DRENTORKOL-3810 file (N, C-alpha, C; in nm, 4 decimals):
REM DRENTORKOL-3810
@n.u->5.4769; n.v->17.5156; n.w->18.9266; ca.u->5.5477; ca.v->17.5584; ca.w->18.8066; c.u->5.4522; c.v->17.6154; c.w->18.7015
@n.u->5.3234; n.v->17.5818; n.w->18.7119; ca.u->5.2269; ca.v->17.6329; ca.w->18.6148; c.u->5.2171; c.v->17.7850; c.w->18.6184
@n.u->5.2441; n.v->17.8436; n.w->18.7345; ca.u->5.2339; ca.v->17.9888; ca.w->18.7456; c.u->5.3610; c.v->18.0603; c.w->18.6971
@n.u->5.4659; n.v->17.9835; n.w->18.6698; ca.u->5.5903; ca.v->18.0433; ca.w->18.6220; c.u->5.5734; c.v->18.0902; c.w->18.4784
@n.u->5.6182; n.v->18.2117; n.w->18.4469; ca.u->5.6083; ca.v->18.2591; ca.w->18.3082; c.u->5.6861; c.v->18.1661; c.w->18.2137
@n.u->5.6350; n.v->18.1531; n.w->18.0905; ca.u->5.6947; ca.v->18.0617; ca.w->17.9923; c.u->5.8444; c.v->18.0875; c.w->17.9715
@n.u->5.8829; n.v->18.2148; n.w->17.9593; ca.u->6.0248; ca.v->18.2442; ca.w->17.9349; c.u->6.1131; c.v->18.1904; c.w->18.0460
@n.u->6.0726; n.v->18.2117; n.w->18.1699; ca.u->6.1521; ca.v->18.1632; ca.w->18.2841; c.u->6.1551; c.v->18.0105; c.w->18.2860
@n.u->6.0400; n.v->17.9491; n.w->18.2625; ca.u->6.0341; ca.v->17.8031; ca.w->18.2628; c.u->6.1232; c.v->17.7448; c.w->18.1533
@n.u->6.1142; n.v->17.8003; n.w->18.0328; ca.u->6.1936; ca.v->17.7498; ca.w->17.9204; c.u->6.3420; c.v->17.7718; c.w->17.9457
@n.u->6.3782; n.v->17.8913; n.w->17.9933; ca.u->6.5180; ca.v->17.9211; ca.w->18.0221; c.u->6.5740; c.v->17.8203; c.w->18.1236
@n.u->6.5043; n.v->17.8029; n.w->18.2328; ca.u->6.5481; ca.v->17.7086; ca.w->18.3366; c.u->6.5405; c.v->17.5647; c.w->18.2881
@n.u->6.4337; n.v->17.5349; n.w->18.2144; ca.u->6.4156; ca.v->17.3984; ca.w->18.1637; c.u->6.5280; c.v->17.3566; c.w->18.0710
@n.u->6.5730; n.v->17.4471; n.w->17.9853; ca.u->6.6840; ca.v->17.4154; ca.w->17.8948; c.u->6.8092; c.v->17.3833; c.w->17.9766
@n.u->6.8333; n.v->17.4605; n.w->18.0818; ca.u->6.9501; ca.v->17.4350; ca.w->18.1677; c.u->6.9410; c.v->17.2976; c.w->18.2340
@n.u->6.8242; n.v->17.2656; n.w->18.2880; ca.u->6.8058; ca.v->17.1379; ca.w->18.3573; c.u->6.8169; c.v->17.0210; c.w->18.2590
@n.u->6.7518; n.v->17.0329; n.w->18.1435; ca.u->6.7593; ca.v->16.9272; ca.w->18.0418; c.u->6.9041; c.v->16.9073; c.w->17.9973
@n.u->6.9744; n.v->17.0176; n.w->17.9736; ca.u->7.1148; ca.v->17.0083; ca.w->17.9313; c.u->7.1990; c.v->16.9381; c.w->18.0380
@n.u->7.1795; n.v->16.9736; n.w->18.1647; ca.u->7.2557; ca.v->16.9105; ca.w->18.2732; c.u->7.2251; c.v->16.7617; c.w->18.2848
@n.u->7.0966; n.v->16.7270; n.w->18.2781; ca.u->7.0587; ca.v->16.5864; ca.w->18.2899; c.u->7.1084; c.v->16.5047; c.w->18.1708
@n.u->7.0973; n.v->16.5618; n.w->18.0511; ca.u->7.1483; ca.v->16.4914; ca.w->17.9325; c.u->7.2992; c.v->16.4732; c.w->17.9434
@n.u->7.3693; n.v->16.5765; n.w->17.9873; ca.u->7.5144; ca.v->16.5696; ca.w->18.0016; c.u->7.5531; c.v->16.4590; c.w->18.0997
@n.u->7.4853; n.v->16.4534; n.w->18.2131; ca.u->7.5132; ca.v->16.3514; ca.w->18.3141; c.u->7.4894; c.v->16.2112; c.w->18.2583
@n.u->7.3765; n.v->16.1923; n.w->18.1909; ca.u->7.3442; ca.v->16.0600; ca.w->18.1359; c.u->7.4399; c.v->16.0214; c.w->18.0229
@n.u->7.4728; n.v->16.1182; n.w->17.9369; ca.u->7.5656; ca.v->16.0889; ca.w->17.8275; c.u->7.7057; c.v->16.0583; c.w->17.8809
@n.u->7.7505; n.v->16.1333; n.w->17.9814; ca.u->7.8814; ca.v->16.1054; ca.w->18.0420; c.u->7.8872; c.v->15.9606; c.w->18.0913
@n.u->7.7789; n.v->15.9173; n.w->18.1559; ca.u->7.7706; ca.v->15.7803; ca.w->18.2070; c.u->7.7812; c.v->15.6788; c.w->18.0930
@n.u->7.7072; n.v->15.7049; n.w->17.9850; ca.u->7.7074; ca.v->15.6126; ca.w->17.8709; c.u->7.8399; c.v->15.6140; c.w->17.7949
@n.u->7.9011; n.v->15.7303; n.w->17.7819; ca.u->8.0235; ca.v->15.7439; ca.w->17.7031; c.u->8.1480; c.v->15.6971; c.w->17.7777
@n.u->8.1348; n.v->15.6796; n.w->17.9101; ca.u->8.2485; ca.v->15.6399; ca.w->17.9924; c.u->8.3130; c.v->15.5105; c.w->17.9411
@n.u->8.2303; n.v->15.4167; n.w->17.8971; ca.u->8.2846; ca.v->15.2884; ca.w->17.8500; c.u->8.3682; c.v->15.3042; c.w->17.7226
@n.u->8.3489; n.v->15.4160; n.w->17.6514; ca.u->8.4268; ca.v->15.4427; ca.w->17.5296; c.u->8.5420; c.v->15.5401; c.w->17.5563
@n.u->8.5589; n.v->15.5786; n.w->17.6850; ca.u->8.6630; ca.v->15.6730; ca.w->17.7246; c.u->8.6465; c.v->15.8078; c.w->17.6543
@n.u->8.5205; n.v->15.8525; n.w->17.6414; ca.u->8.4892; ca.v->15.9814; ca.w->17.5797; c.u->8.4092; c.v->16.0669; c.w->17.6765
@n.u->8.4251; n.v->16.1989; n.w->17.6647; ca.u->8.3408; ca.v->16.2928; ca.w->17.7382; c.u->8.2320; c.v->16.3422; c.w->17.6421
@n.u->8.1301; n.v->16.4070; n.w->17.6956; ca.u->8.0241; ca.v->16.4585; ca.w->17.6085; c.u->8.0782; c.v->16.5653; c.w->17.5143
@n.u->8.1716; n.v->16.6480; n.w->17.5606; ca.u->8.2288; ca.v->16.7503; ca.w->17.4720; c.u->8.3083; c.v->16.6860; c.w->17.3582
@n.u->8.3815; n.v->16.5806; n.w->17.3884; ca.u->8.4567; ca.v->16.5098; ca.w->17.2844; c.u->8.3604; c.v->16.4460; c.w->17.1843
@n.u->8.2560; n.v->16.3837; n.w->17.2366; ca.u->8.1552; ca.v->16.3215; ca.w->17.1507; c.u->8.0888; c.v->16.4276; c.w->17.0631
@n.u->8.0523; n.v->16.5429; n.w->17.1242; ca.u->7.9865; ca.v->16.6492; ca.w->17.0495; c.u->8.0750; c.v->16.6998; c.w->16.9364
@n.u->8.2043; n.v->16.7139; n.w->16.9619; ca.u->8.2948; ca.v->16.7601; ca.w->16.8572; c.u->8.2895; c.v->16.6649; c.w->16.7369
@n.u->8.2926; n.v->16.5354; n.w->16.7625; ca.u->8.2880; ca.v->16.4399; ca.w->16.6500; c.u->8.1548; c.v->16.4484; c.w->16.5764
@n.u->8.0460; n.v->16.4690; n.w->16.6493; ca.u->7.9131; ca.v->16.4808; ca.w->16.5882; c.u->7.9063; c.v->16.6054; c.w->16.5003
@n.u->7.9569; n.v->16.7164; n.w->16.5513; ca.u->7.9568; ca.v->16.8426; ca.w->16.4765; c.u->8.0383; c.v->16.8280; c.w->16.3488
@n.u->8.1595; n.v->16.7745; n.w->16.3596; ca.u->8.2460; ca.v->16.7595; ca.w->16.2416; c.u->8.1814; c.v->16.6661; c.w->16.1394
@n.u->8.1240; n.v->16.5559; n.w->16.1860; ca.u->8.0664; ca.v->16.4565; ca.w->16.0946; c.u->7.9380; c.v->16.5041; c.w->16.0282
@n.u->7.8604; n.v->16.5880; n.w->16.0973; ca.u->7.7265; ca.v->16.6207; ca.w->16.0476; c.u->7.7082; c.v->16.7612; c.w->15.9915
@n.u->7.7957; n.v->16.8529; n.w->16.0238; ca.u->7.7774; ca.v->16.9898; ca.w->15.9771; c.u->7.8637; c.v->17.0204; c.w->15.8548
@n.u->7.9773; n.v->16.9566; n.w->15.8465; ca.u->8.0736; ca.v->16.9927; ca.w->15.7426; c.u->8.0893; c.v->16.8843; c.w->15.6360
@n.u->8.1121; n.v->16.9287; n.w->15.5120; ca.u->8.1407; ca.v->16.8355; ca.w->15.4031; c.u->8.2885; c.v->16.8432; c.w->15.3662
@n.u->8.3681; n.v->16.9005; n.w->15.4583; ca.u->8.5131; ca.v->16.9123; ca.w->15.4413; c.u->8.5760; c.v->16.9003; c.w->15.5802
@n.u->8.7067; n.v->16.8884; n.w->15.5842; ca.u->8.7753; ca.v->16.8874; ca.w->15.7137; c.u->8.7763; c.v->17.0310; c.w->15.7656
@n.u->8.6974; n.v->17.0589; n.w->15.8685; ca.u->8.6817; ca.v->17.1971; ca.w->15.9139; c.u->8.8007; c.v->17.2482; c.w->15.9944
@n.u->8.8094; n.v->17.3788; n.w->16.0021; ca.u->8.9109; ca.v->17.4423; ca.w->16.0857; c.u->8.8624; c.v->17.4399; c.w->16.2310
@n.u->8.9552; n.v->17.4627; n.w->16.3214; ca.u->8.9177; ca.v->17.4712; ca.w->16.4628; c.u->8.8148; c.v->17.5825; c.w->16.4815
@n.u->8.8351; n.v->17.6933; n.w->16.4134; ca.u->8.7430; ca.v->17.8077; ca.w->16.4235; c.u->8.6016; c.v->17.7683; c.w->16.3790
@n.u->8.5918; n.v->17.6947; n.w->16.2680; ca.u->8.4604; ca.v->17.6515; ca.w->16.2184; c.u->8.3923; c.v->17.5578; c.w->16.3178
@n.u->8.4683; n.v->17.4664; n.w->16.3755; ca.u->8.4117; ca.v->17.3718; ca.w->16.4724; c.u->8.3683; c.v->17.4468; c.w->16.5984
@n.u->8.4487; n.v->17.5437; n.w->16.6411; ca.u->8.4126; ca.v->17.6230; ca.w->16.7591; c.u->8.2782; c.v->17.6924; c.w->16.7380
@n.u->8.2589; n.v->17.7485; n.w->16.6196; ca.u->8.1307; ca.v->17.8145; ca.w->16.5890; c.u->8.0173; c.v->17.7124; c.w->16.5902
@n.u->8.0400; n.v->17.5956; n.w->16.5301; ca.u->7.9377; ca.v->17.4911; ca.w->16.5253; c.u->7.9007; c.v->17.4368; c.w->16.6621
@n.u->7.9970; n.v->17.4370; n.w->16.7548; ca.u->7.9724; ca.v->17.3864; ca.w->16.8895; c.u->7.9260; c.v->17.4956; c.w->16.9855
@n.u->7.9374; n.v->17.6229; n.w->16.9411; ca.u->7.9044; ca.v->17.7325; ca.w->17.0316; c.u->8.0075; c.v->17.7430; c.w->17.1425
@n.u->8.1333; n.v->17.7217; n.w->17.1063; ca.u->8.2405; ca.v->17.7194; ca.w->17.2050; c.u->8.3547; c.v->17.8099; c.w->17.1581
@n.u->8.4574; n.v->17.8210; n.w->17.2403; ca.u->8.5721; ca.v->17.9036; ca.w->17.2033; c.u->8.6740; c.v->17.8216; c.w->17.1246
@n.u->8.7568; n.v->17.8918; n.w->17.0500; ca.u->8.8647; ca.v->17.8300; ca.w->16.9730; c.u->8.9536; c.v->17.7473; c.w->17.0667
@n.u->8.9905; n.v->17.8063; n.w->17.1810; ca.u->9.0803; ca.v->17.7399; ca.w->17.2754; c.u->9.0182; c.v->17.6130; c.w->17.3334
@n.u->8.8893; n.v->17.6181; n.w->17.3689; ca.u->8.8234; ca.v->17.4984; ca.w->17.4230; c.u->8.8184; c.v->17.3873; c.w->17.3200
@n.u->8.7851; n.v->17.4221; n.w->17.1967; ca.u->8.7779; ca.v->17.3219; ca.w->17.0908; c.u->8.9154; c.v->17.2613; c.w->17.0644
@n.u->9.0171; n.v->17.3452; n.w->17.0667; ca.u->9.1534; ca.v->17.2946; ca.w->17.0443; c.u->9.1914; c.v->17.1938; c.w->17.1524
@n.u->9.1589; n.v->17.2231; n.w->17.2779; ca.u->9.1896; ca.v->17.1316; ca.w->17.3882; c.u->9.1144; c.v->16.9999; c.w->17.3741
@n.u->8.9864; n.v->17.0075; n.w->17.3384; ca.u->8.9060; ca.v->16.8859; ca.w->17.3193; c.u->8.9618; c.v->16.8048; c.w->17.2030
@n.u->8.9968; n.v->16.8729; n.w->17.0942; ca.u->9.0508; ca.v->16.8049; ca.w->16.9759; c.u->9.1851; c.v->16.7379; c.w->17.0071
@n.u->9.2685; n.v->16.8027; n.w->17.0875; ca.u->9.3967; ca.v->16.7431; ca.w->17.1261; c.u->9.3756; c.v->16.6125; c.w->17.2031
@n.u->9.2776; n.v->16.6122; n.w->17.2938; ca.u->9.2451; ca.v->16.4895; ca.w->17.3685; c.u->9.1952; c.v->16.3803; c.w->17.2732
@n.u->9.1095; n.v->16.4207; n.w->17.1782; ca.u->9.0584; ca.v->16.3237; ca.w->17.0803; c.u->9.1708; c.v->16.2708; c.w->16.9912
@n.u->9.2661; n.v->16.3565; n.w->16.9617; ca.u->9.3798; ca.v->16.3129; ca.w->16.8798; c.u->9.4619; c.v->16.2086; c.w->16.9563
@n.u->9.4822; n.v->16.2301; n.w->17.0858; ca.u->9.5551; ca.v->16.1340; ca.w->17.1694; c.u->9.4840; c.v->15.9991; c.w->17.1735
@n.u->9.3519; n.v->16.0026; n.w->17.1653; ca.u->9.2713; ca.v->15.8797; ca.w->17.1698; c.u->9.2530; c.v->15.8164; c.w->17.0320
@n.u->9.3028; n.v->15.8840; n.w->16.9275; ca.u->9.2954; ca.v->15.8289; ca.w->16.7931; c.u->9.1654; c.v->15.8564; c.w->16.7190
@n.u->9.0837; n.v->15.9496; n.w->16.7679; ca.u->8.9562; ca.v->15.9798; ca.w->16.7037; c.u->8.9667; c.v->16.0884; c.w->16.5967
@n.u->9.0648; n.v->16.1767; n.w->16.6102; ca.u->9.0855; ca.v->16.2825; ca.w->16.5104; c.u->9.2342; c.v->16.2988; c.w->16.4820
@n.u->9.2605; n.v->16.3636; n.w->16.3707; ca.u->9.3957; ca.v->16.4071; ca.w->16.3363; c.u->9.3856; c.v->16.5564; c.w->16.3121
@n.u->9.4787; n.v->16.6314; n.w->16.3705; ca.u->9.4815; ca.v->16.7748; ca.w->16.3460; c.u->9.5971; c.v->16.8024; c.w->16.2499
@n.u->9.5630; n.v->16.8658; n.w->16.1384; ca.u->9.6617; ca.v->16.8919; ca.w->16.0335; c.u->9.6623; c.v->17.0392; c.w->15.9970
@n.u->9.7803; n.v->17.0888; n.w->15.9659; ca.u->9.7919; ca.v->17.2263; ca.w->15.9171; c.u->9.7305; c.v->17.2328; c.w->15.7771
@n.u->9.6652; n.v->17.3416; n.w->15.7477; ca.u->9.6045; ca.v->17.3634; ca.w->15.6164; c.u->9.7148; c.v->17.3677; c.w->15.5103
@n.u->9.6894; n.v->17.3068; n.w->15.3953; ca.u->9.7913; ca.v->17.3012; ca.w->15.2897; c.u->9.8196; c.v->17.4383; c.w->15.2272
@n.u->9.7258; n.v->17.5315; n.w->15.2402; ca.u->9.7435; ca.v->17.6649; ca.w->15.1814; c.u->9.7840; c.v->17.7715; c.w->15.2831
@n.u->9.7557; n.v->17.7463; n.w->15.4113; ca.u->9.7841; ca.v->17.8452; ca.w->15.5150; c.u->9.8233; c.v->17.7728; c.w->15.6437
@n.u->9.9499; n.v->17.7726; n.w->15.6762; ca.u->10.0018; ca.v->17.6984; ca.w->15.7916; c.u->9.9496; c.v->17.7514; c.w->15.9256
@n.u->9.8875; n.v->17.8676; n.w->15.9255; ca.u->9.8306; ca.v->17.9215; ca.w->16.0495; c.u->9.6991; c.v->17.8529; c.w->16.0856
@n.u->9.6405; n.v->17.7851; n.w->15.9879; ca.u->9.5100; ca.v->17.7224; ca.w->16.0058; c.u->9.5270; c.v->17.5734; c.w->16.0339
@n.u->9.4577; n.v->17.5251; n.w->16.1374; ca.u->9.4584; ca.v->17.3827; ca.w->16.1695; c.u->9.3223; c.v->17.3242; c.w->16.1379
@n.u->9.3230; n.v->17.2132; n.w->16.0658; ca.u->9.1995; ca.v->17.1427; ca.w->16.0304; c.u->9.1847; c.v->17.0171; c.w->16.1149
@n.u->9.0599; n.v->16.9820; n.w->16.1422; ca.u->9.0286; ca.v->16.8624; ca.w->16.2210; c.u->8.9714; c.v->16.7565; c.w->16.1274
@n.u->9.0352; n.v->16.6411; n.w->16.1284; ca.u->8.9950; ca.v->16.5313; ca.w->16.0404; c.u->8.9579; c.v->16.4108; c.w->16.1274
@n.u->8.8382; n.v->16.3563; n.w->16.1060; ca.u->8.7950; ca.v->16.2380; ca.w->16.1808; c.u->8.8685; c.v->16.1145; c.w->16.1295
@n.u->8.8950; n.v->16.0211; n.w->16.2202; ca.u->8.9598; ca.v->15.8958; ca.w->16.1809; c.u->8.8542; c.v->15.7846; c.w->16.1717
@n.u->8.8964; n.v->15.6686; n.w->16.1296; ca.u->8.8061; ca.v->15.5529; ca.w->16.1215; c.u->8.7532; c.v->15.5114; c.w->16.2588
@n.u->8.8247; n.v->15.5497; n.w->16.3644; ca.u->8.7800; ca.v->15.5161; ca.w->16.4998; c.u->8.6433; c.v->15.5774; c.w->16.5296
@n.u->8.6137; n.v->15.6922; n.w->16.4696; ca.u->8.4837; ca.v->15.7569; ca.w->16.4912; c.u->8.3718; c.v->15.6731; c.w->16.4289
@n.u->8.3954; n.v->15.6251; n.w->16.3077; ca.u->8.2958; ca.v->15.5398; ca.w->16.2408; c.u->8.2755; c.v->15.4112; c.w->16.3196
@n.u->8.3829; n.v->15.3549; n.w->16.3688; ca.u->8.3754; ca.v->15.2321; ca.w->16.4480; c.u->8.2968; c.v->15.2564; c.w->16.5768
@n.u->8.3251; n.v->15.3680; n.w->16.6442; ca.u->8.2518; ca.v->15.4055; ca.w->16.7651; c.u->8.1032; c.v->15.4205; c.w->16.7331
@n.u->8.0731; n.v->15.4894; n.w->16.6222; ca.u->7.9347; ca.v->15.5105; ca.w->16.5809; c.u->7.8606; c.v->15.3796; c.w->16.5601
@n.u->7.9270; n.v->15.2863; n.w->16.4965; ca.u->7.8672; ca.v->15.1546; ca.w->16.4724; c.u->7.8393; c.v->15.0818; c.w->16.6039
@n.u->7.9369; n.v->15.0866; n.w->16.6933; ca.u->7.9257; ca.v->15.0159; ca.w->16.8212; c.u->7.8218; c.v->15.0774; c.w->16.9144
@n.u->7.7986; n.v->15.2061; n.w->16.9019; ca.u->7.7086; ca.v->15.2745; ca.w->16.9952; c.u->7.5744; c.v->15.3118; c.w->16.9328
@n.u->7.5540; n.v->15.2788; n.w->16.8067; ca.u->7.4335; ca.v->15.3222; ca.w->16.7352; c.u->7.3046; c.v->15.2749; c.w->16.8010
@n.u->7.2963; n.v->15.1490; n.w->16.8402; ca.u->7.1723; ca.v->15.0958; ca.w->16.8988; c.u->7.1402; c.v->15.1674; c.w->17.0306
@n.u->7.2422; n.v->15.1851; n.w->17.1152; ca.u->7.2215; ca.v->15.2566; ca.w->17.2421; c.u->7.1753; c.v->15.3992; c.w->17.2153
@n.u->7.2353; n.v->15.4614; n.w->17.1156; ca.u->7.2008; ca.v->15.5989; ca.w->17.0798; c.u->7.0554; c.v->15.6089; c.w->17.0348
@n.u->7.0132; n.v->15.5147; n.w->16.9522; ca.u->6.8746; ca.v->15.5143; ca.w->16.9033; c.u->6.7760; c.v->15.4961; c.w->17.0182
@n.u->6.8075; n.v->15.4074; n.w->17.1110; ca.u->6.7200; ca.v->15.3824; ca.w->17.2262; c.u->6.7117; c.v->15.5070; c.w->17.3145
@n.u->6.8271; n.v->15.5692; n.w->17.3411; ca.u->6.8313; ca.v->15.6914; ca.w->17.4227; c.u->6.7447; c.v->15.7993; c.w->17.3589
@n.u->6.7635; n.v->15.8221; n.w->17.2290; ca.u->6.6894; ca.v->15.9263; ca.w->17.1581; c.u->6.5399; c.v->15.8965; c.w->17.1569
@n.u->6.5053; n.v->15.7700; n.w->17.1342; ca.u->6.3642; ca.v->15.7287; ca.w->17.1330; c.u->6.2987; c.v->15.7590; c.w->17.2678
@n.u->6.3663; n.v->15.7233; n.w->17.3759; ca.u->6.3117; ca.v->15.7464; ca.w->17.5096; c.u->6.3028; c.v->15.8957; c.w->17.5411
@n.u->6.4040; n.v->15.9707; n.w->17.5007; ca.u->6.4071; ca.v->16.1140; ca.w->17.5286; c.u->6.2903; c.v->16.1872; c.w->17.4623
@n.u->6.2573; n.v->16.1494; n.w->17.3400; ca.u->6.1528; ca.v->16.2191; ca.w->17.2646; c.u->6.0176; c.v->16.1482; c.w->17.2668
@n.u->6.0031; n.v->16.0490; n.w->17.3534; ca.u->5.8776; ca.v->15.9740; ca.w->17.3655; c.u->5.7616; c.v->16.0686; c.w->17.3983
@n.u->5.6524; n.v->16.0545; n.w->17.3235; ca.u->5.5326; ca.v->16.1332; ca.w->17.3509; c.u->5.5347; c.v->16.2738; c.w->17.2928
@n.u->5.6382; n.v->16.3081; n.w->17.2200; ca.u->5.6469; ca.v->16.4412; ca.w->17.1594; c.u->5.6096; c.v->16.4282; c.w->17.0119
@n.u->5.5058; n.v->16.4993; n.w->16.9722; ca.u->5.4552; ca.v->16.4886; ca.w->16.8347; c.u->5.5484; c.v->16.5560; c.w->16.7341
@n.u->5.5287; n.v->16.5246; n.w->16.6084; ca.u->5.6067; ca.v->16.5865; ca.w->16.5006; c.u->5.5850; c.v->16.7378; c.w->16.5003
@n.u->5.4617; n.v->16.7797; n.w->16.5277; ca.u->5.4315; ca.v->16.9232; ca.w->16.5323; c.u->5.5066; c.v->16.9910; c.w->16.6472
@n.u->5.5094; n.v->16.9259; n.w->16.7639; ca.u->5.5821; ca.v->16.9814; ca.w->16.8778; c.u->5.7322; c.v->16.9867; c.w->16.8486
@n.u->5.7825; n.v->16.8846; n.w->16.7812; ca.u->5.9247; ca.v->16.8825; ca.w->16.7444; c.u->5.9557; c.v->16.9995; c.w->16.6509
@n.u->5.8708; n.v->17.0222; n.w->16.5516; ca.u->5.8924; ca.v->17.1307; ca.w->16.4554; c.u->5.8885; c.v->17.2665; c.w->16.5252
@n.u->5.7954; n.v->17.2833; n.w->16.6173; ca.u->5.7850; ca.v->17.4099; ca.w->16.6907; c.u->5.9077; c.v->17.4311; c.w->16.7794
@n.u->5.9521; n.v->17.3244; n.w->16.8440; ca.u->6.0700; ca.v->17.3334; ca.w->16.9308; c.u->6.1933; c.v->17.3668; c.w->16.8478
@n.u->6.2059; n.v->17.3013; n.w->16.7331; ca.u->6.3196; ca.v->17.3290; ca.w->16.6447; c.u->6.3199; c.v->17.4765; c.w->16.6025
@n.u->6.2038; n.v->17.5253; n.w->16.5641; ca.u->6.1921; ca.v->17.6640; ca.w->16.5218; c.u->6.2310; c.v->17.7590; c.w->16.6349
@n.u->6.1810; n.v->17.7323; n.w->16.7544; ca.u->6.2134; ca.v->17.8176; ca.w->16.8691; c.u->6.3631; c.v->17.8127; c.w->16.8999
@n.u->6.4224; n.v->17.6943; n.w->16.8965; ca.u->6.5657; ca.v->17.6820; ca.w->16.9238; c.u->6.6501; c.v->17.7525; c.w->16.8171
@n.u->6.6092; n.v->17.7415; n.w->16.6917; ca.u->6.6809; ca.v->17.8114; ca.w->16.5843; c.u->6.6786; c.v->17.9622; c.w->16.6070
@n.u->6.5634; n.v->18.0144; n.w->16.6484; ca.u->6.5517; ca.v->18.1577; ca.w->16.6760; c.u->6.6365; c.v->18.1970; c.w->16.7973
@n.u->6.6360; n.v->18.1131; n.w->16.9000; ca.u->6.7171; ca.v->18.1413; ca.w->17.0184; c.u->6.8657; c.v->18.1404; c.w->16.9830
@n.u->6.9081; n.v->18.0445; n.w->16.9012; ca.u->7.0478; ca.v->18.0393; ca.w->16.8581; c.u->7.0860; c.v->18.1635; c.w->16.7769
@n.u->6.9958; n.v->18.2070; n.w->16.6902; ca.u->7.0210; ca.v->18.3286; ca.w->16.6114; c.u->7.0298; c.v->18.4504; c.w->16.7040
@n.u->6.9409; n.v->18.4578; n.w->16.8018; ca.u->6.9439; ca.v->18.5679; ca.w->16.8981; c.u->7.0743; c.v->18.5670; c.w->16.9782
@n.u->7.1194; n.v->18.4495; n.w->17.0176; ca.u->7.2450; ca.v->18.4380; ca.w->17.0913; c.u->7.3630; c.v->18.4848; c.w->17.0054
@n.u->7.3578; n.v->18.4532; n.w->16.8777; ca.u->7.4629; ca.v->18.4972; ca.w->16.7841; c.u->7.4685; c.v->18.6501; c.w->16.7787
@n.u->7.3524; n.v->18.7121; n.w->16.7680; ca.u->7.3453; ca.v->18.8591; ca.w->16.7647; c.u->7.3958; c.v->18.9167; c.w->16.8979
@n.u->7.3519; n.v->18.8576; n.w->17.0082; ca.u->7.3949; ca.v->18.9036; ca.w->17.1400; c.u->7.5462; c.v->18.8920; c.w->17.1547
@n.u->7.6018; n.v->18.7834; n.w->17.1045; ca.u->7.7463; ca.v->18.7611; ca.w->17.1105; c.u->7.8198; c.v->18.8686; c.w->17.0317
@n.u->7.7709; n.v->18.8978; n.w->16.9121; ca.u->7.8344; ca.v->19.0011; ca.w->16.8275; c.u->7.8255; c.v->19.1381; c.w->16.8940
@n.u->7.7119; n.v->19.1662; n.w->16.9549; ca.u->7.6933; ca.v->19.2963; ca.w->17.0212; c.u->7.7867; c.v->19.3137; c.w->17.1403
@n.u->7.8228; n.v->19.2027; n.w->17.2048; ca.u->7.9060; ca.v->19.2123; ca.w->17.3248; c.u->8.0551; c.v->19.2194; c.w->17.2935
@n.u->8.0910; n.v->19.2083; n.w->17.1656; ca.u->8.2344; ca.v->19.2115; ca.w->17.1282; c.u->8.2801; c.v->19.3517; c.w->17.0970
END
């Protein structure tokens, strides 16, 4: 793998890391009857927005489609983790509101989450983390431009 160009290694590595994380998270979340996509939606809503976001806003935050987010949110609503409400000013807009069940889940799973994160980032320096964050931010921005160009 040392002879593989950095771009190819990083591209493939991101795919492999994402798959392995997804598999491990699915295993851990099974006891809470959640999928990784459902969990991610709650994380995005709780951490990116200071208001009850629209489905469109959550889709952008998750890097997903409006339809996929709506389906995930409907499942979460059935499980009592979110409430989907029509916007008070525009009935065409649906907002996603987290319920107390999300806070309860967070409390119950916090220690496991901290241990998982600690193990995942073991041996990675603050400088390496900052560089990785910067590279990922640039890749996300590039993907946004690529997405706009393809529409």
